[in-house]
LUMKOLZA-383482 format. One line per 4 residues: number of its first residue (from 0); their letters; for each residue x, y, z of N, C-alpha, C. Coordinates in steps of 0.02 Angstrom, whole numbers, padded with zeros to 5 digits. Example, Ala and Ser with C-alpha at 12.3 -4.5 7.8 and 13.67 -1.06 7.14 Angstrom:
BEGIN
0) AS) 00660:-00284:00390:00615:-00225:00390:00660:-00165:00390  00642:-00112:00354:00684:-00053:00357:00645:00002:00394
//
This chain:
BEGIN
0) XXXX) 04667:04053:04695:04690:04038:04782:04687:04092:04847  04704:04088:04874:04664:04143:04930:04594:04183:04921  04586:04238:04949:04515:04237:04984:04492:04301:04938  04548:04311:04892:04528:04396:04849:04524:04365:04801
4) XXXX) 04543:04277:04769:04533:04253:04701:04479:04285:04674  04505:04305:04595:04476:04348:04550:04439:04399:04556  04469:04440:04608:04481:04518:04612:04531:04573:04556  04488:04588:04520:04559:04624:04456:04596:04703:04488
8) XXXX) 04668:04684:04482:04684:04726:04527:04761:04780:04476  04745:04839:04462:04775:04853:04390:04839:04918:04430  04886:04904:04443:04942:04935:04504:04996:04965:04460  04961:05041:04452:05000:05113:04429:05073:05134:04475
12) XXXX) 05097:05073:04531:05106:05097:04572:05223:05077:04570  05226:05137:04591:05278:05135:04600:05347:05141:04656  05397:05099:04636:05432:05095:04695:05419:05073:04758  05405:05088:04806:05366:05053:04860:05321:05056:04904
16) XXXX) 05273:05125:04915:05205:05108:04938:05160:05075:04905  05120:05105:04826:05100:05075:04788:05105:04981:04788  05194:04971:04749:05203:04910:04755:05184:04866:04803  05192:04893:04864:05169:04860:04947:05098:04822:04938
20) XXXX) 05068:04872:04941:04985:04863:04915:04984:04841:04876  04984:04815:04822:04975:04766:04766:05005:04720:04767  05071:04702:04816:05083:04657:04831:05055:04619:04888  05035:04642:04931:04965:04631:04984:04926:04590:04930
24) XXXX) 04873:04628:04915:04825:04620:04860:04841:04548:04851  04914:04548:04814:04908:04470:04766:04919:04417:04797  04966:04452:04860:04982:04367:04906:04907:04342:04935  04845:04377:04950:04789:04367:04964:04737:04340:04911
28) XXXX) 04777:04328:04838:04739:04310:04789:04725:04340:04728  04741:04421:04733:04701:04456:04688:04717:04475:04624  04697:04453:04564:04748:04441:04500:04774:04548:04497  04835:04525:04506:04851:04588:04515:04917:04599:04457
32) XXXX) 04884:04678:04392:04920:04686:04331:04959:04737:04355  05030:04717:04342:05047:04806:04348:05067:04827:04294  05074:04905:04289:05080:04938:04225:05121:04975:04235  05166:04988:04192:05259:05010:04196:05247:05057:04149
36) XXXX) 05277:05119:04148:05269:05164:04113:05348:05159:04055  05331:05145:04001:05394:05143:03942:05460:05202:03950  05501:05212:03951:05550:05165:03895:05583:05120:03949  05573:05133:04024:05617:05113:04099:05581:05079:04135
40) XXXX) 05523:05071:04135:05488:05032:04199:05472:05074:04255  05446:05031:04316:05463:05069:04374:05540:05068:04403  05547:05136:04426:05596:05157:04436:05650:05109:04497  05623:05067:04512:05654:05026:04560:05701:04979:04517
44) XXXX) 05653:04969:04455:05730:04902:04427:05776:04923:04400  05809:04999:04434:05871:05040:04417:05887:05053:04492  05873:05022:04544:05918:05016:04596:05937:04961:04614  06003:04980:04588:06075:04934:04585:06117:04958:04592
48) XXXX) 06185:04912:04633:06171:04837:04637:06123:04825:04719  06106:04764:04740:06124:04693:04711:06052:04700:04628  06108:04660:04595:06070:04628:04549:06084:04547:04534  06028:04506:04525:06002:04448:04531:06003:04428:04434
52) XXXX) 06065:04416:04377:06061:04391:04303:06024:04447:04285  06069:04522:04312:06038:04567:04279:05963:04612:04293  05944:04578:04342:05874:04618:04369:05889:04641:04433  05843:04697:04469:05866:04722:04532:05812:04671:04578
56) XXXX) 05894:04647:04616:05843:04625:04677:05789:04652:04692  05806:04740:04702:05733:04771:04774:05652:04760:04722  05669:04768:04640:05629:04763:04601:05591:04714:04610  05630:04649:04631:05588:04590:04616:05551:04567:04680
60) XXXX) 05562:04565:04749:05555:04574:04797:05501:04601:04833  05493:04663:04768:05412:04711:04796:05366:04694:04752  05397:04649:04682:05351:04642:04634:05309:04547:04600  05329:04525:04658:05320:04452:04652:05230:04451:04647
64) XXXX) 05229:04410:04602:05146:04361:04602:05113:04441:04556  05151:04468:04516:05098:04501:04514:05116:04490:04426  05069:04507:04363:05092:04513:04278:05102:04599:04274  05173:04597:04228:05172:04658:04201:05150:04657:04128
68) XXXX) 05131:04753:04117:05143:04753:04053:05173:04828:04040  05196:04842:03971:05229:04893:03988:05190:04951:03930  05164:05001:03965:05150:05049:03901:05180:05147:03925  05154:05155:03859:05196:05233:03832:05152:05262:03864
72) XXXX) 05145:05311:03934:05089:05332:03963:05097:05413:03928  05145:05422:03916:05137:05484:03893:05112:05509:03812  05098:05434:03773:05051:05413:03715:04971:05439:03723  04949:05480:03681:04853:05445:03709:04837:05380:03705
76) XXXX) 04886:05337:03645:04860:05260:03641:04861:05235:03698  04937:05269:03749:04946:05210:03794:04893:05225:03843  04864:05295:03859:04826:05314:03903:04754:05286:03885  04736:05285:03807:04668:05267:03800:04671:05170:03817
80) XXXX) 04752:05149:03799:04760:05078:03829:04743:05036:03902  04744:05095:03939:04758:05088:04013:04672:05105:04025  04644:05180:03991:04595:05163:04027:04550:05098:04004  04537:05065:03970:04517:05025:03944:04523:04976:03987
84) XXXX) 04590:04961:04036:04592:04905:04080:04565:04924:04136  04532:05007:04142:04516:04999:04220:04454:04999:04211  04433:04993:04158:04354:05003:04158:04326:04939:04162  04373:04868:04136:04345:04821:04190:04378:04793:04232
88) XXXX) 04410:04830:04265:04437:04823:04320:04400:04795:04402  04417:04812:04448:04395:04792:04527:04432:04866:04556  04494:04862:04546:04537:04927:04589:04577:04940:04538  04578:04995:04561:04680:05030:04527:04702:05039:04613
92) XXXX) 04783:05048:04595:04813:05078:04646:04866:05104:04606  04885:05166:04669:04924:05210:04627:04948:05247:04670  05019:05280:04665:05056:05316:04726:05081:05374:04686  05028:05419:04626:05066:05473:04593:05052:05521:04636
96) XXXX) 05073:05601:04600:05074:05645:04644:05003:05653:04612  04961:05704:04666:04898:05726:04660:04887:05756:04592  04816:05724:04550:04806:05774:04495:04851:05747:04437  04888:05678:04453:04909:05645:04403:04876:05594:04377
100) XXXX) 04833:05569:04398:04800:05531:04365:04721:05560:04315  04720:05616:04362:04668:05658:04280:04692:05685:04233  04753:05706:04250:04789:05729:04196:04809:05670:04134  04820:05630:04153:04806:05567:04103:04746:05554:04079
104) XXXX) 04689:05588:04109:04601:05549:04079:04590:05463:04107  04661:05495:04171:04620:05416:04215:04593:05427:04275  04564:05493:04302:04526:05502:04366:04477:05479:04394  04473:05479:04458:04416:05427:04465:04348:05437:04471
108) XXXX) 04338:05498:04449:04273:05532:04452:04241:05517:04382  04276:05523:04345:04268:05506:04248:04248:05416:04240  04306:05389:04285:04296:05318:04264:04245:05276:04321  04215:05306:04359:04166:05276:04405:04090:05289:04361
112) XXXX) 04113:05343:04325:04033:05340:04278:04018:05288:04223  04096:05245:04207:04060:05194:04167:04070:05122:04223  04133:05149:04271:04129:05071:04299:04095:05084:04379  04083:05100:04403:04051:05106:04461:04061:05073:04517
116) XXXX) 04080:05019:04513:04099:04970:04569:04191:04970:04572  04218:05031:04535:04289:05044:04536:04316:05082:04606  04362:05036:04637:04393:05066:04708:04456:05080:04688  04454:05153:04685:04539:05184:04673:04588:05184:04753
120) XXXX) 04602:05172:04763:04677:05168:04804:04717:05205:04789  04726:05286:04815:04786:05336:04807:04829:05333:04866  04883:05312:04866:04913:05317:04919:04950:05370:04901  04976:05434:04935:05039:05487:04912:05053:05517:04986
124) XXXX) 05091:05586:04976:05143:05592:05033:05092:05634:05097  05056:05639:05068:05028:05684:05137:04918:05680:05113  04943:05638:05071:04834:05634:05079:04818:05678:05025  04757:05663:05001:04741:05679:04934:04708:05762:04978
128) XXXX) 04680:05800:05048:04680:05843:05055:04710:05875:05111  04674:05930:05143:04750:05983:05186:04808:06010:05136  04824:06062:05166:04896:06114:05134:04939:06090:05098  04951:06028:05129:05014:05995:05102:04985:05948:05048
132) XXXX) 04939:05954:05034:04908:05898:04975:04941:05893:04891  04944:05939:04898:05015:05953:04848:05072:05928:04836  05088:05924:04888:05150:05901:04913:05185:05838:04902  05249:05812:04857:05254:05732:04861:05303:05729:04918
136) XXXX) 05285:05646:04911:05356:05637:05011:05374:05564:04982  05423:05580:05012:05451:05518:05044:05461:05466:05086  05489:05420:05132:05483:05390:05180:05518:05428:05221  05598:05462:05193:05647:05488:05228:05598:05568:05262
140) XXXX) 05566:05602:05226:05536:05655:05254:05481:05646:05281  05455:05591:05280:05386:05564:05292:05405:05550:05389  05457:05525:05382:05472:05508:05451:05484:05567:05491  05521:05611:05453:05547:05684:05481:05470:05710:05517
144) XXXX) 05435:05723:05444:05356:05765:05476:05312:05752:05508  05314:05667:05517:05268:05630:05567:05308:05629:05645  05339:05654:05649:05385:05632:05719:05412:05589:05726  05458:05556:05676:05470:05468:05702:05547:05490:05716
148) XXXX) 05559:05526:05690:05631:05550:05691:05645:05570:05740  05620:05624:05765:05604:05662:05839:05624:05629:05908  05588:05553:05898:05592:05493:05955:05643:05441:05921  05671:05444:05878:05727:05392:05866:05806:05408:05885
152) XXXX) 05836:05387:05919:05898:05375:05919:05943:05382:05993  05984:05372:06017:06029:05377:06055:06013:05424:06112  05982:05466:06121:05969:05520:06166:05967:05591:06127  05953:05645:06197:05949:05715:06164:06018:05736:06148
156) XXXX) 06043:05797:06125:06085:05815:06088:06144:05774:06028  06097:05734:06008:06126:05688:05969:06079:05693:05911  06134:05678:05841:06099:05698:05762:06046:05668:05765  05987:05694:05747:05880:05646:05699:05944:05584:05678
160) XXXX) 05903:05521:05686:05886:05473:05646:05853:05436:05621  05826:05418:05567:05785:05396:05517:05780:05311:05545  05714:05280:05558:05698:05218:05565:05757:05157:05517  05793:05132:05520:05833:05074:05454:05779:05066:05427
164) XXXX) 05726:05059:05425:05696:05027:05363:05645:05058:05354  05611:05070:05275:05573:05121:05244:05499:05095:05290  05482:05154:05354:05426:05134:05386:05359:05142:05359  05372:05208:05322:05311:05240:05317:05295:05226:05245
168) XXXX) 05344:05234:05214:05306:05171:05151:05282:05101:05135  05296:05081:05177:05265:05003:05188:05200:04997:05229  05208:05043:05267:05165:05056:05314:05101:05063:05289  05107:05130:05245:05068:05156:05190:05034:05095:05136
172) XXXX) 05050:05058:05097:05056:05013:05092:05003:04955:05107  05026:04933:05172:04972:04889:05199:04888:04929:05222  04898:04984:05249:04861:05026:05260:04815:05036:05193  04856:05039:05134:04809:05062:05080:04787:04973:05064
176) XXXX) 04799:04921:05072:04773:04844:05071:04701:04839:05104  04726:04862:05174:04658:04859:05203:04583:04899:05192  04622:04954:05158:04563:05046:05134:04529:04992:05074  04576:04944:05041:04553:04917:04968:04494:04869:04987
180) XXXX) 04501:04828:05031:04451:04755:05071:04411:04778:05101  04424:04841:05133:04353:04872:05153:04306:04915:05106  04333:04938:05069:04307:04959:05025:04256:04915:04980  04308:04868:04968:04288:04798:04939:04215:04742:04981
184) XXXX) 04213:04744:05037:04168:04737:05083:04102:04797:05084  04116:04834:05046:04061:04902:05041:04035:04898:04978  04077:04885:04942:04042:04847:04878:03989:04784:04868  04021:04747:04897:03982:04691:04881:03898:04701:04913
188) XXXX) 03910:04750:04976:03842:04762:05000:03797:04819:04979  03829:04884:04914:03797:04908:04900:03833:04917:04817  03852:04871:04783:03862:04882:04707:03912:04925:04670  03923:04981:04752:03969:05027:04714:04059:05039:04740
192) XXXX) 04078:05061:04711:04133:05079:04734:04184:05142:04762  04220:05182:04765:04243:05224:04832:04323:05229:04829  04326:05307:04856:04411:05294:04841:04423:05285:04905  04495:05255:04903:04537:05259:04964:04602:05272:04973
196) XXXX) 04589:05333:05012:04655:05382:05008:04709:05383:05088  04754:05382:05099:04782:05335:05124:04849:05398:05132  04931:05408:05166:04989:05444:05158:05044:05415:05176  05131:05409:05141:05162:05412:05219:05160:05432:05259
200) XXXX) 05126:05519:05259:05146:05567:05337:05072:05528:05394  05009:05506:05352:04989:05457:05406:05003:05417:05445  05054:05368:05399:05055:05298:05405:05130:05303:05454  05165:05358:05442:05207:05378:05515:05171:05382:05600
204) XXXX) 05119:05434:05565:05095:05436:05640:05072:05368:05676  05018:05346:05613:04996:05296:05672:05072:05272:05726  05123:05246:05693:05164:05220:05743:05191:05281:05806  05147:05314:05817:05165:05369:05868:05114:05363:05929
208) XXXX) 05083:05316:05912:05046:05309:05982:05066:05323:06059  05113:05286:06063:05143:05311:06154:05148:05371:06126  05203:05391:06089:05233:05455:06118:05186:05521:06104  05120:05519:06054:05065:05554:06053:05025:05557:06099
212) XXXX) 05009:05496:06153:04993:05493:06228:05032:05533:06266  05090:05550:06260:05100:05567:06318:05086:05666:06295  05123:05676:06235:05118:05728:06210:05056:05770:06222  04985:05731:06202:04922:05744:06198:04904:05752:06287
216) XXXX) 04935:05716:06320:04922:05705:06403:04966:05766:06429  05010:05774:06425:05064:05833:06452:05087:05884:06429  05063:05904:06358:05091:05953:06334:05158:05966:06311  05203:05896:06348:05248:05913:06318:05284:05857:06268
220) XXXX) 05328:05865:06226:05336:05794:06188:05422:05780:06176  05394:05704:06172:05461:05686:06202:05527:05662:06157  05536:05647:06178:05625:05640:06131:05645:05545:06126  05700:05561:06094:05730:05499:06105:05755:05469:06160
224) XXXX) 05751:05407:06165:05781:05347:06212:05797:05293:06202  05859:05309:06151:05857:05218:06143:05841:05178:06093  05846:05124:06130:05807:05062:06130:05756:05061:06192  05741:05114:06233:05702:05117:06281:05645:05132:06259
228) XXXX) 05581:05108:06325:05528:05119:06306:05504:05188:06326  05453:05251:06326:05432:05302:06355:05396:05297:06416  05377:05222:06412:05316:05215:06465:05327:05163:06517  05360:05131:06512:05394:05068:06537:05460:05045:06544
232) XXXX) 05501:05022:06603:05554:04991:06608:05551:04945:06669  05596:04893:06664:05639:04901:06610:05625:04870:06534  05649:04912:06486:05610:04879:06421:05674:04914:06362  05728:04890:06368:05781:04923:06337:05839:04862:06302
236) XXXX) 05875:04879:06274:05935:04837:06257:06000:04847:06280  06016:04796:06319:06072:04774:06346:06137:04739:06314  06203:04747:06316:06252:04733:06317:06287:04690:06356  06297:04641:06306:06320:04564:06360:06398:04547:06333
240) XXXX) 06412:04481:06360:06480:04475:06345:06503:04476:06277  06470:04453:06249:06474:04429:06173:06418:04468:06113  06382:04521:06133:06338:04542:06098:06292:04591:06122  06238:04587:06110:06162:04625:06151:06125:04591:06154
244) XXXX) 06065:04587:06202:06025:04552:06198:05968:04606:06239  05893:04613:06193:05832:04647:06222:05790:04632:06286  05788:04676:06330:05752:04638:06400:05689:04667:06378  05616:04653:06406:05560:04650:06409:05530:04649:06478
248) XXXX) 05561:04677:06530:05526:04659:06587:05506:04726:06629  05462:04723:06581:05416:04776:06593:05343:04782:06616  05294:04739:06640:05256:04717:06689:05277:04712:06753  05232:04692:06786:05279:04741:06862:05303:04620:06896
252) XXXX) 05253:04609:06844:05250:04523:06882:05340:04493:06840  05347:04502:06793:05395:04488:06731:05469:04538:06792  05459:04612:06813:05516:04648:06846:05526:04602:06926  05488:04562:06949:05493:04540:07008:05509:04468:07004
256) XXXX) 05522:04467:06952:05543:04369:06927:05624:04415:06919  05644:04456:06870:05700:04476:06857:05754:04480:06896  05748:04500:06976:05829:04511:07007:05838:04458:07027  05788:04397:07030:05842:04315:07036:05854:04291:07002
260) XXXX) 05841:04329:06933:05885:04309:06893:05952:04309:06860  05958:04394:06876:06016:04420:06889:06057:04441:06953  06030:04373:06982:06049:04376:07046:06071:04426:07091  06031:04476:07125:06029:04550:07116:05977:04555:07169
264) XXXX) 05939:04480:07212:05904:04495:07246:05865:04578:07294  05909:04623:07299:05911:04696:07339:05869:04728:07298  05852:04726:07225:05843:04771:07177:05751:04766:07194  05713:04701:07214:05650:04702:07227:05638:04732:07314
268) XXXX) 05676:04754:07328:05676:04795:07418:05709:04875:07380  05732:04896:07347:05728:04953:07336:05672:05005:07320  05653:05042:07360:05594:05081:07349:05627:05148:07268  05700:05151:07250:05680:05162:07172:05657:05124:07106
272) XXXX) 05621:05062:07123:05626:05026:07083:05554:04975:07101  05517:05000:07124:05459:04960:07195:05396:04962:07105  05386:05013:07103:05327:05017:07052:05353:05050:06980  05300:05049:06921:05346:05045:06870:05347:05129:06876
276) XXXX) 05301:05151:06880:05315:05248:06901:05397:05260:06924  05389:05213:06979:05485:05218:06987:05531:05230:06971  05542:05146:06939:05575:05128:06896:05603:05163:06820  05511:05212:06807:05533:05251:06761:05563:05329:06798
280) XXXX) 05527:05355:06842:05592:05379:06874:05665:05397:06864  05678:05320:06886:05737:05332:06909:05784:05264:06849  05748:05295:06803:05760:05243:06735:05840:05213:06732  05892:05269:06736:05936:05296:06715:05986:05234:06762
284) XXXX) 05961:05243:06830:06002:05197:06868:05987:05133:06871  05933:05114:06861:05916:05034:06841:05939:05034:06767  05950:05078:06727:05979:05052:06681:06055:05053:06675  06100:05082:06714:06148:05087:06741:06176:05002:06784
288) XXXX) 06131:04958:06832:06159:04918:06851:06132:04861:06814  06095:04868:06786:06071:04806:06725:06155:04784:06700  06165:04860:06683:06208:04848:06605:06253:04811:06642  06271:04838:06702:06339:04812:06727:06321:04721:06746
292) XXXX) 06271:04719:06748:06286:04635:06781:06251:04597:06699  06229:04619:06619:06209:04593:06591:06288:04582:06553  06312:04637:06560:06417:04621:06541:06429:04544:06576  06424:04524:06620:06461:04473:06640:06438:04409:06620
296) XXXX) 06407:04386:06567:06371:04334:06541:06369:04362:06463  06352:04268:06414:06352:04301:06353:06280:04285:06335  06267:04321:06272:06195:04321:06261:06149:04264:06249  06192:04205:06237:06157:04124:06262:06147:04099:06337
300) XXXX) 06187:04128:06365:06168:04114:06449:06115:04144:06450  06121:04204:06453:06064:04260:06476:05991:04238:06462  06000:04224:06383:05913:04197:06349:05894:04146:06368  05967:04091:06389:05898:04039:06434:05877:04043:06502
304) XXXX) 05915:04081:06549:05891:04095:06609:05824:04148:06591  05823:04188:06550:05787:04243:06551:05701:04198:06551  05716:04152:06470:05660:04113:06449:05651:04050:06523  05690:04041:06586:05658:03982:06600:05598:04016:06634
308) XXXX) 05635:04083:06659:05600:04113:06714:05521:04144:06657  05514:04154:06612:05459:04156:06601:05485:04238:06596  05528:04294:06550:05550:04360:06544:05545:04370:06500  05518:04397:06438:05520:04406:06377:05596:04443:06354
312) XXXX) 05628:04423:06306:05711:04437:06299:05714:04406:06220  05759:04412:06196:05771:04401:06140:05851:04452:06115  05881:04407:06055:05948:04430:06040:05922:04498:05997  05989:04526:05962:05991:04575:05910:06033:04549:05854
316) XXXX) 05970:04533:05831:06005:04478:05757:06018:04501:05712  06050:04504:05663:06058:04531:05591:06009:04498:05537  06011:04551:05469:05952:04503:05431:05967:04461:05416  06033:04409:05385:06056:04369:05397:06029:04309:05458
320) XXXX) 06041:04314:05481:06008:04293:05538:05928:04275:05547  05888:04333:05552:05834:04326:05545:05814:04296:05484  05843:04293:05416:05812:04241:05369:05824:04190:05381  05875:04155:05406:05908:04091:05425:05856:04072:05474
324) XXXX) 05828:04097:05547:05809:04094:05567:05746:04040:05577  05761:03965:05639:05706:03901:05611:05614:03972:05614  05621:04006:05670:05525:04020:05654:05527:04056:05592  05549:04076:05570:05565:04106:05501:05558:04071:05451
328) XXXX) 05572:04033:05470:05572:03967:05407:05530:03939:05427  05491:03927:05487:05419:03897:05512:05358:03900:05481  05370:03988:05461:05319:04030:05455:05328:04031:05403  05363:04011:05344:05383:04041:05277:05353:04094:05263
332) XXXX) 05417:04130:05299:05423:04193:05299:05492:04216:05255  05530:04162:05238:05556:04155:05158:05555:04106:05110  05552:04118:05050:05511:04060:04998:05523:04067:04942  05527:04032:04888:05571:04004:04822:05510:04056:04777
336) XXXX) 05514:04097:04749:05494:04087:04677:05523:04088:04625  05470:04068:04549:05512:04056:04490:05497:04122:04441  05587:04150:04420:05590:04196:04392:05616:04175:04323  05587:04225:04277:05596:04210:04200:05673:04200:04171
340) XXXX) 05711:04261:04218:05777:04274:04211:05811:04245:04246  05769:04245:04338:05847:04205:04366:05834:04144:04419  05776:04098:04372:05754:04063:04381:05745:04055:04483  05756:04008:04505:05718:04005:04584:05766:04052:04621
344) XXXX) 05717:04115:04649:05739:04162:04684:05706:04165:04746  05733:04176:04790:05711:04185:04891:05682:04253:04881  05619:04255:04913:05600:04306:04946:05565:04298:05013  05529:04371:05014:05490:04360:05088:05427:04335:05066
348) XXXX) 05418:04309:05135:05325:04288:05129:05287:04304:05130  05232:04315:05128:05172:04340:05140:05139:04335:05205  05150:04360:05259:05158:04381:05325:05059:04370:05369  05016:04346:05330:04953:04345:05338:04953:04264:05341
352) XXXX) 04919:04220:05373:04905:04156:05377:04846:04169:05386  04814:04107:05333:04729:04075:05363:04711:04043:05353  04662:04020:05387:04639:03957:05402:04608:03953:05352  04612:03913:05296:04555:03878:05251:04569:03883:05190
356) XXXX) 04626:03945:05191:04650:03967:05101:04721:03991:05111  04764:03992:05054:04821:03973:05090:04856:04051:05043  04900:04095:05050:04908:04153:05024:04961:04123:04950  04955:04164:04891:04968:04128:04849:05050:04187:04804
360) XXXX) 05078:04150:04814:05165:04162:04811:05213:04139:04784  05212:04120:04712:05220:04063:04667:05261:04096:04614  05227:04151:04604:05277:04189:04539:05308:04254:04552  05374:04249:04529:05417:04298:04534:05387:04354:04483
364) XXXX) 05424:04424:04534:05430:04491:04472:05413:04486:04410  05386:04516:04387:05386:04510:04306:05450:04556:04257  05460:04523:04221:05514:04575:04165:05471:04608:04123  05505:04643:04098:05487:04727:04088:05424:04710:04004
368) XXXX) 05376:04715:04035:05318:04701:03969:05301:04601:03967  05319:04595:03994:05327:04505:04003:05264:04497:03997  05200:04520:04014:05138:04487:04029:05088:04547:03966  05102:04579:03917:05071:04656:03904:05021:04604:03868
372) XXXX) 05060:04560:03817:04994:04538:03747:04951:04479:03784  04953:04450:03843:04923:04407:03862:04871:04430:03911  04880:04500:03946:04835:04539:03978:04795:04590:03931  04823:04597:03865:04770:04645:03840:04725:04593:03802
376) XXXX) 04763:04550:03804:04684:04490:03767:04635:04474:03811  04646:04473:03882:04606:04472:03925:04547:04508:03919  04575:04567:03935:04545:04612:03954:04496:04628:03883  04509:04599:03845:04451:04626:03768:04501:04659:03731
380) XXXX) 04556:04656:03705:04585:04683:03631:04590:04618:03601  04563:04634:03536:04571:04598:03471:04655:04591:03476  04667:04526:03419:04728:04542:03402:04764:04563:03379  04713:04603:03322:04744:04658:03264:04751:04712:03312
384) XXXX) 04722:04723:03357:04749:04778:03405:04795:04764:03422  04815:04736:03463:04876:04715:03493:04946:04735:03470  04945:04687:03391:04991:04712:03354:05002:04754:03342  04928:04809:03323:04948:04879:03290:04974:04906:03370
388) XXXX) 04954:04911:03420:04999:04931:03481:05054:04926:03472  05092:04866:03452:05141:04860:03488:05197:04863:03434  05171:04878:03351:05210:04909:03310:05215:04994:03317  05168:05029:03340:05171:05100:03378:05206:05111:03429
392) XXXX) 05232:05057:03472:05281:05059:03521:05217:05083:03572  05170:05092:03568:05128:05139:03611:05134:05079:03684  05149:04994:03660:05150:04955:03735:05207:04936:03704  05237:04875:03733:05281:04831:03718:05301:04773:03774
396) XXXX) 05308:04726:03719:05320:04638:03748:05395:04620:03758  05418:04605:03801:05496:04614:03796:05513:04548:03817  05471:04500:03819:05499:04440:03867:05532:04383:03798  05489:04403:03747:05516:04352:03700:05603:04374:03666
400) XXXX) 05604:04425:03675:05665:04450:03639:05715:04440:03701  05711:04424:03772:05755:04416:03828:05773:04335:03799  05733:04294:03827:05729:04216:03806:05763:04189:03747  05758:04254:03715:05800:04217:03639:05857:04225:03650
404) XXXX) 05878:04294:03671:05959:04317:03680:05977:04275:03731  05956:04249:03782:05993:04207:03821:05992:04159:03808  05959:04131:03752:05945:04031:03736:05922:04015:03779  05848:04031:03809:05796:04017:03867:05724:04000:03833
408) XX) 05696:03962:03849:05635:03979:03825:05559:03987:03904  05503:03997:03905:05472:04006:03940:05409:03925:03933
//
């Protein structure tokens, strides 16, 4: 299922950026095998609470659609095992510190001599080149370095605020997946794989197009404006009688329809608000007038009026409200997958819809070592080799122990 069916991906990703990349590829049909290091696996398995039957909800939502194996990467046998997998794979995804793969004997240049079609997706804090290439990175620090936190928040003289979601982690994973698909197209033409190199820092920078346009054009760095837009107005959140509403009347045509909806026709003739440049110069005065008006009616009332006038607007929904919204349901953005321990588990769906092929989203996240034996056999390990690796503790298969203890079966 999916356009990437048959593409063999080995994911050595941890926590979020690498796993997001693997998740995107898996949803599009790639056969993703997640390699977790013994004894504990991906650190996100310990992001508790919340838990579903003892399994981390955070790990489960990031790693559905993947098979999983558990390997002792500190042992020479474990490193040799992963190397054999990579020599038969199409893609390796990793988000280790620079030089880690080379120290493990799994460096791209060395592997490509035996597997010339291999594509290596490397997601790091700052990229593999430049003065900060050796630095690690987390979403919080990347949001600071990339300028995002300087423009997020209520306004000047207020504490810096990061985006409430791990913006750079998720975006870096998506950029990595785009890079893998691009490299795969190149390989189809040339037969050669290549390195894909992206970072949390660069992912953050890509979210600053409007603010960077201002800084590059004027030499002045913009600051935080709350929910307002740095280039057009009115475009921000307003309090209503019972909540909040987002208003996007930023084009000239939508602005000209707004005063009638607000029953403030005099705004059309006010020279302070005639054109967008005027409205931006007098944004505080305009926002004050609109805020007083919006507080007079409920969110639902305003949305009905604004929708009827074809003026972009919407509520400020909670995460729970978003998950239950009919459009979320219609777009299959909340789905159920079968998990070996949790049963039917709800998860976020694939955001990419393709005409003619459906994303594959049926498998729950793997238990630690759940697919170790079957994956090794598929990649050419003989039965006796698998038994020897397991007996030596180089690899681990946990699913049989778990299902027997819980009285279940697969």
